[in-house]
C-alpha positions as CSV (number, residue, x, y, z in Angstrom):
1,X,141.9,-180.0,33.1
2,X,138.7,-180.1,35.1
3,X,135.8,-182.2,34.0
4,X,132.2,-181.6,32.9
5,X,129.9,-183.8,34.8
6,X,126.3,-184.4,33.8
7,X,124.5,-185.3,37.0
8,X,120.8,-186.1,36.6
9,X,117.7,-187.7,38.0
10,X,116.3,-190.3,35.6
11,X,113.1,-192.4,35.4
12,X,113.3,-196.1,34.4
13,X,112.1,-195.1,30.9
14,X,114.7,-192.4,30.5
15,X,113.2,-189.1,31.3
16,X,114.7,-186.3,33.5
17,X,111.3,-184.5,33.9
18,X,107.7,-184.8,32.8
19,X,106.1,-183.1,29.7
20,X,105.6,-179.9,31.8
21,X,108.9,-180.2,33.5
22,X,107.4,-182.1,36.5
23,X,109.9,-183.7,38.8
24,X,107.8,-184.4,41.9
25,X,107.6,-188.1,41.0
26,X,111.3,-188.5,42.0
27,X,111.3,-189.8,45.5
28,X,114.1,-191.4,47.5
29,X,114.7,-193.1,50.8
30,X,116.5,-191.7,53.8
31,X,119.8,-193.5,53.1
32,X,119.7,-192.4,49.5
33,X,119.2,-188.8,50.5
34,X,122.0,-189.0,53.1
35,X,124.4,-190.3,50.5
36,X,123.6,-187.5,48.1
37,X,124.0,-184.9,50.8
38,X,127.4,-186.4,51.9
39,X,128.8,-186.8,48.4
40,X,127.1,-184.2,46.3
41,X,126.3,-181.3,48.7
42,X,127.9,-178.9,46.2
43,X,125.1,-179.5,43.8
44,X,122.2,-178.7,46.2
45,X,120.4,-175.4,45.5
46,X,120.6,-172.6,48.0
47,X,117.3,-173.4,49.8
48,X,118.3,-177.0,50.3
49,X,121.7,-176.1,51.6
50,X,120.2,-173.6,54.0
51,X,117.6,-176.1,55.2
52,X,120.3,-178.6,55.9
53,X,122.7,-176.2,57.6
54,X,125.1,-176.4,54.7
55,X,124.9,-172.8,53.5
56,X,128.5,-172.1,54.6
57,X,129.9,-175.5,53.9
58,X,133.1,-175.5,51.7
59,X,133.0,-176.8,48.2
60,X,134.4,-180.3,47.7
61,X,134.3,-181.0,44.0
62,X,132.3,-178.5,41.9
63,X,132.5,-174.7,41.6
64,X,130.5,-174.1,38.4
65,X,127.0,-175.0,37.1
66,X,125.8,-174.7,33.5
67,X,122.2,-175.1,32.5
68,X,119.6,-174.3,29.8
69,X,116.7,-172.0,30.2
70,X,114.2,-174.8,31.1
71,X,116.5,-176.0,33.9
72,X,116.7,-172.4,35.1
73,X,112.9,-171.7,34.8
74,X,111.7,-173.5,38.0
75,X,113.9,-171.1,40.2
76,X,112.7,-168.1,38.3
77,X,109.1,-169.1,38.7
78,X,109.7,-169.0,42.5
79,X,111.3,-165.6,42.2
80,X,114.8,-167.0,42.7
81,X,117.3,-165.5,40.2
82,X,120.4,-167.1,41.7
83,X,119.6,-170.7,42.6
84,X,123.3,-171.7,43.2
85,X,125.0,-168.7,44.7
86,X,127.8,-170.8,46.0
87,X,128.7,-171.8,42.4
88,X,129.6,-169.8,39.3
89,X,126.3,-170.0,37.3
90,X,126.0,-170.0,33.5
91,X,122.6,-170.2,31.7
92,X,122.5,-170.8,27.9
93,X,119.5,-169.0,26.4
94,X,118.6,-166.9,23.3
95,X,115.7,-165.2,24.9
96,X,116.5,-164.4,28.6
97,X,118.2,-161.3,29.8
98,X,120.6,-161.2,32.7
99,X,118.5,-161.1,35.8
100,X,121.1,-161.4,38.5
101,X,124.7,-160.3,38.7
102,X,125.6,-163.8,40.0
103,X,124.3,-165.5,36.9
104,X,125.7,-165.2,33.4
105,X,123.0,-165.6,30.7
106,X,124.6,-166.2,27.3
107,X,123.7,-167.2,23.8
108,X,127.3,-168.1,23.0
109,X,128.2,-171.5,21.5
110,X,128.0,-174.0,24.4
111,X,130.8,-176.2,23.2
112,X,133.2,-173.3,22.9
113,X,132.1,-171.9,26.2
114,X,132.6,-175.2,28.0
115,X,136.0,-175.7,26.5
116,X,137.0,-172.3,27.8
117,X,135.6,-173.1,31.3
118,X,137.6,-176.3,31.4
119,X,140.8,-174.3,30.9
120,X,140.1,-172.2,34.0
121,X,142.7,-172.4,36.7
122,X,140.5,-174.4,39.1
123,X,140.7,-177.8,40.8
124,X,137.0,-178.1,40.8
125,X,134.7,-179.7,38.2
126,X,131.7,-178.3,36.3
127,X,128.2,-179.4,36.9
128,X,125.9,-179.8,33.9
129,X,122.3,-179.5,35.4
130,X,120.4,-179.9,32.1
131,X,118.3,-179.9,30.1
132,X,118.2,-182.5,27.4
133,X,119.0,-180.3,24.4
134,X,121.9,-178.6,26.1
135,X,123.2,-182.1,27.2
136,X,122.9,-183.2,23.6
137,X,124.9,-180.3,22.3
138,X,127.5,-180.8,25.0
139,X,127.8,-184.5,24.7
140,X,131.3,-184.4,23.2
141,X,132.4,-182.4,26.3
142,X,130.9,-184.7,29.0
143,X,133.6,-186.4,30.9
144,X,131.4,-188.2,33.5
145,X,127.7,-189.1,33.5
146,X,126.1,-189.6,37.0
147,X,122.6,-191.0,36.9
148,X,120.3,-190.9,39.9
149,X,117.9,-193.7,38.8
150,X,114.5,-193.7,40.4
151,X,112.2,-196.8,40.2
152,X,109.4,-195.0,38.4
153,X,108.0,-195.1,34.8
154,X,106.5,-191.8,33.7
155,X,105.6,-192.5,30.0
156,X,106.7,-189.2,28.4
157,X,108.7,-186.1,29.2
158,X,112.1,-184.5,28.8
159,X,114.8,-187.0,27.7
160,X,118.2,-187.0,29.1
161,X,119.7,-186.3,25.7
162,X,117.3,-184.7,23.2
163,X,119.0,-185.4,19.9
164,X,118.8,-187.5,16.7
165,X,119.6,-191.2,16.7
166,X,123.4,-191.5,17.1
167,X,124.7,-194.0,19.7
168,X,127.4,-192.8,22.1
169,X,128.9,-195.5,24.3
170,X,129.7,-195.2,28.0
171,X,131.4,-197.6,30.5
172,X,130.1,-197.9,34.1
173,X,132.7,-197.1,36.7
174,X,130.6,-197.2,39.9
175,X,127.1,-198.2,41.1
176,X,125.4,-197.8,44.5
177,X,122.0,-199.3,45.1
178,X,119.7,-198.3,48.0
179,X,116.9,-200.0,49.9
180,X,114.2,-198.0,48.1
181,X,115.3,-199.2,44.7
182,X,117.1,-195.9,43.9
183,X,120.6,-196.1,42.5
184,X,123.4,-193.8,41.7
185,X,125.6,-194.9,38.7
186,X,128.6,-193.2,37.3
187,X,129.8,-193.7,33.7
188,X,132.7,-192.5,31.6
189,X,132.5,-192.0,27.8
190,X,134.2,-194.6,25.6
191,X,134.2,-192.1,22.7
192,X,134.5,-188.3,22.6
193,X,133.5,-187.7,19.0
194,X,129.7,-188.1,19.1
195,X,127.7,-185.6,17.1
196,X,126.9,-182.4,19.0
197,X,123.2,-182.7,18.3
198,X,120.8,-179.8,18.5
199,X,122.1,-176.4,19.4
200,X,120.4,-175.1,22.5
201,X,118.0,-172.2,22.1
202,X,115.4,-170.8,24.4
203,X,114.0,-174.2,25.2
204,X,117.1,-176.0,26.3
């Protein structure tokens, strides 16, 4: 069965974005960016893939992306309704209507939806792009957590998991550190029965 992978950028104080969904404080070195392109090219949005000459590059690990409305919003604000056309795209929202035939917008239960997606006949994994409320709801379904840690403290913003206090333990399986102080660390869950947290709505 394929895995759900939560792949996120994270500040030193645990935020994936600022209070207004800012992400421009996440900066990386050349070697860091080269590593991400080499290993995680599937997860680059369309504009980045086109800019890097990867628009037609074959998929290597992921073929599906799931996200909440707030994670989808930055693309919509730029007039982009299909930010990952090379992937199957699922957006969880109670307020949005379907805006593109390539994107499924749904208010269905995220846990049930992910369990069904995992059963699909595919050798590729599923990318959880955010946000914090959706990640909290899907925590029991996360099979791998990949954190792109940036050496910056932002003070407040969107947490990686927006849920009530309920520790869920992970074990580190890999860690790569770059000259800039950036790092990419992979974790696997030690338990799979953590509370699901807040159900995602229009602000996930």
